[in-house]
SEGUVO-120862 format. One record per residue (C-alpha): residue number from 1; z, x, y. Coordinates in steps of 0.25 Angstrom, whole numbers. Example, Ala and Ser with C-alpha at 12.3 -4.5 7.8 and 13.67 -1.06 7.14 Angstrom:
(pt 1, (31, 49, -18))
(pt 2, (29, 55, -4))
//
This chain:
(pt 1, (66, 11, -15))
(pt 2, (59, -2, -10))
(pt 3, (72, -10, -11))
(pt 4, (79, 1, -1))
(pt 5, (67, -1, 8))
(pt 6, (68, -16, 8))
(pt 7, (83, -15, 11))
(pt 8, (81, -7, 22))
(pt 9, (70, -16, 28))
(pt 10, (80, -27, 27))
(pt 11, (90, -19, 34))
(pt 12, (81, -16, 46))
(pt 13, (77, -31, 47))
(pt 14, (91, -34, 50))
(pt 15, (91, -24, 62))
(pt 16, (77, -27, 67))
(pt 17, (76, -36, 80))
(pt 18, (61, -34, 84))
(pt 19, (52, -43, 78))
(pt 20, (41, -33, 75))
(pt 21, (50, -24, 68))
(pt 22, (56, -36, 60))
(pt 23, (42, -40, 56))
(pt 24, (38, -25, 51))
(pt 25, (51, -25, 44))
(pt 26, (48, -39, 38))
(pt 27, (35, -34, 33))
(pt 28, (41, -22, 26))
(pt 29, (52, -30, 20))
(pt 30, (41, -40, 14))
(pt 31, (33, -28, 9))
(pt 32, (45, -22, 3))
(pt 33, (49, -34, -5))
(pt 34, (34, -37, -10))
(pt 35, (35, -22, -15))
(pt 36, (48, -24, -22))
(pt 37, (44, -38, -28))
(pt 38, (31, -32, -34))
(pt 39, (37, -19, -40))
(pt 40, (36, -19, -54))
(pt 41, (49, -21, -62))
(pt 42, (57, -8, -64))
(pt 43, (55, -2, -78))
(pt 44, (67, -1, -87))
(pt 45, (74, 12, -86))
(pt 46, (70, 16, -101))
(pt 47, (55, 13, -98))
(pt 48, (56, 22, -85))
(pt 49, (62, 33, -93))
(pt 50, (52, 32, -104))
(pt 51, (41, 32, -94))
(pt 52, (46, 45, -87))
(pt 53, (46, 52, -101))
(pt 54, (32, 47, -104))
(pt 55, (27, 52, -90))
(pt 56, (33, 65, -88))
(pt 57, (24, 74, -79))
(pt 58, (21, 71, -64))
(pt 59, (18, 57, -59))
(pt 60, (8, 55, -48))
(pt 61, (7, 42, -39))
(pt 62, (-7, 37, -38))
(pt 63, (-11, 33, -23))
(pt 64, (-26, 34, -24))
(pt 65, (-34, 22, -29))
(pt 66, (-45, 13, -27))
(pt 67, (-46, -1, -28))
(pt 68, (-56, -13, -29))
(pt 69, (-56, -28, -33))
(pt 70, (-64, -38, -41))
(pt 71, (-62, -54, -41))
(pt 72, (-52, -51, -52))
(pt 73, (-46, -37, -51))
(pt 74, (-40, -27, -42))
(pt 75, (-45, -13, -47))
(pt 76, (-37, -1, -43))
(pt 77, (-45, 13, -47))
(pt 78, (-35, 25, -49))
(pt 79, (-42, 38, -51))
(pt 80, (-35, 48, -61))
(pt 81, (-43, 59, -67))
(pt 82, (-44, 59, -82))
(pt 83, (-36, 46, -84))
(pt 84, (-46, 41, -94))
(pt 85, (-40, 53, -104))
(pt 86, (-27, 47, -104))
(pt 87, (-22, 38, -116))
(pt 88, (-23, 23, -111))
(pt 89, (-8, 21, -111))
(pt 90, (-6, 32, -101))
(pt 91, (-12, 23, -90))
(pt 92, (-3, 12, -88))
(pt 93, (-3, 0, -77))
(pt 94, (8, -9, -75))
(pt 95, (4, -23, -68))
(pt 96, (13, -33, -61))
(pt 97, (7, -45, -53))
(pt 98, (8, -37, -40))
(pt 99, (8, -22, -44))
(pt 100, (4, -12, -54))
(pt 101, (8, 2, -58))
(pt 102, (-1, 12, -65))
(pt 103, (4, 24, -73))
(pt 104, (-5, 35, -78))
(pt 105, (3, 44, -88))
(pt 106, (0, 59, -91))
(pt 107, (-14, 61, -84))
(pt 108, (-16, 76, -82))
(pt 109, (0, 78, -84))
(pt 110, (3, 68, -73))
(pt 111, (6, 53, -72))
(pt 112, (0, 44, -61))
(pt 113, (6, 31, -56))
(pt 114, (1, 20, -46))
(pt 115, (9, 8, -42))
(pt 116, (3, -4, -34))
(pt 117, (14, -14, -29))
(pt 118, (12, -27, -21))
(pt 119, (-3, -30, -25))
(pt 120, (-9, -39, -16))
(pt 121, (-11, -51, -25))
(pt 122, (-5, -54, -39))
(pt 123, (-12, -48, -51))
(pt 124, (-13, -52, -66))
(pt 125, (-4, -42, -74))
(pt 126, (-11, -46, -87))
(pt 127, (-25, -46, -81))
(pt 128, (-24, -32, -75))
(pt 129, (-27, -19, -82))
(pt 130, (-31, -4, -80))
(pt 131, (-43, 4, -84))
(pt 132, (-45, 19, -87))
(pt 133, (-57, 24, -82))
(pt 134, (-62, 39, -80))
(pt 135, (-53, 45, -70))
(pt 136, (-48, 32, -65))
(pt 137, (-38, 20, -68))
(pt 138, (-43, 6, -65))
(pt 139, (-31, -4, -62))
(pt 140, (-36, -18, -64))
(pt 141, (-28, -28, -57))
(pt 142, (-32, -43, -61))
(pt 143, (-30, -52, -49))
(pt 144, (-23, -65, -51))
(pt 145, (-33, -71, -41))
(pt 146, (-47, -68, -39))
(pt 147, (-47, -64, -24))
(pt 148, (-49, -52, -16))
(pt 149, (-38, -43, -12))
(pt 150, (-38, -37, 2))
(pt 151, (-30, -25, -2))
(pt 152, (-22, -21, -15))
(pt 153, (-7, -23, -11))
(pt 154, (2, -32, -2))
(pt 155, (7, -21, 6))
(pt 156, (-8, -16, 10))
(pt 157, (-11, -31, 14))
(pt 158, (2, -32, 23))
(pt 159, (-1, -18, 29))
(pt 160, (-15, -22, 33))
(pt 161, (-11, -35, 39))
(pt 162, (0, -28, 47))
(pt 163, (-10, -19, 52))
(pt 164, (-20, -30, 56))
(pt 165, (-8, -37, 62))
(pt 166, (-5, -25, 71))
(pt 167, (-19, -25, 77))
(pt 168, (-22, -40, 77))
(pt 169, (-16, -43, 90))
(pt 170, (-19, -53, 101))
(pt 171, (-18, -42, 112))
(pt 172, (-30, -32, 110))
(pt 173, (-22, -21, 117))
(pt 174, (-10, -23, 107))
(pt 175, (-20, -21, 96))
(pt 176, (-26, -9, 102))
(pt 177, (-12, -3, 104))
(pt 178, (-9, -5, 90))
(pt 179, (-22, 1, 85))
(pt 180, (-20, 13, 94))
(pt 181, (-5, 15, 89))
(pt 182, (-11, 14, 74))
(pt 183, (-22, 25, 78))
(pt 184, (-11, 34, 84))
(pt 185, (-2, 33, 73))
(pt 186, (-12, 36, 62))
(pt 187, (-21, 46, 70))
(pt 188, (-22, 61, 70))
(pt 189, (-18, 69, 82))
(pt 190, (-31, 68, 89))
(pt 191, (-31, 52, 88))
(pt 192, (-17, 53, 94))
(pt 193, (-22, 61, 106))
(pt 194, (-34, 52, 108))
(pt 195, (-26, 40, 108))
(pt 196, (-16, 46, 118))
(pt 197, (-27, 50, 127))
(pt 198, (-33, 36, 127))
(pt 199, (-19, 30, 129))
(pt 200, (-17, 39, 141))
(pt 201, (-30, 35, 147))
(pt 202, (-28, 21, 145))
(pt 203, (-15, 22, 153))
(pt 204, (-22, 29, 164))
(pt 205, (-32, 19, 166))
(pt 206, (-23, 8, 165))
(pt 207, (-14, 13, 176))
(pt 208, (-26, 15, 185))
(pt 209, (-31, 1, 182))
(pt 210, (-43, 4, 175))
(pt 211, (-38, -2, 162))
(pt 212, (-30, -15, 164))
(pt 213, (-26, -17, 150))
(pt 214, (-16, -8, 142))
(pt 215, (-22, -3, 130))
//
């Protein structure tokens, strides 16, 4: 699926002529190439089939987690009721230098999975581990370098930088317009009505000369 997305982005790049659109497409291309590069290697077909037989039941993708860090570790906390009652081999974590996969098998008749690709910085596969606590799995990613991480993944970092760049402009009115557009796009109906009203009023003031600057 990622390869198909990458091919489509490359095709769009050949057709794009506007600089802003090309920049967006190049960012997306770079992000997809990173994700593909850091994907764990595919499992042999026999291993996949064996895993399906072992798993059975219904598989749930875990989206909720908490995280913290120390000088040496990135710690990801995943809440799973009753996980401490499982045999230790039912809780598996596979690490690579920039990713990890968690698989919890047969917990209350369900299987749970979580995948983290494109970790912000490299981790030590040998130094990383998982701990099973009461109603929780703690994934311990050992940092290769003892430094503070500003976020968990490269994609998160790029997203933050892109958002910051959108509002960090030399023209204050342009920054305000970008902010209003974002608020409008993400706001509820009441927010949209408020912004529309403010926009109309500012236009009216500008046309009467009360407001020389176009906000």
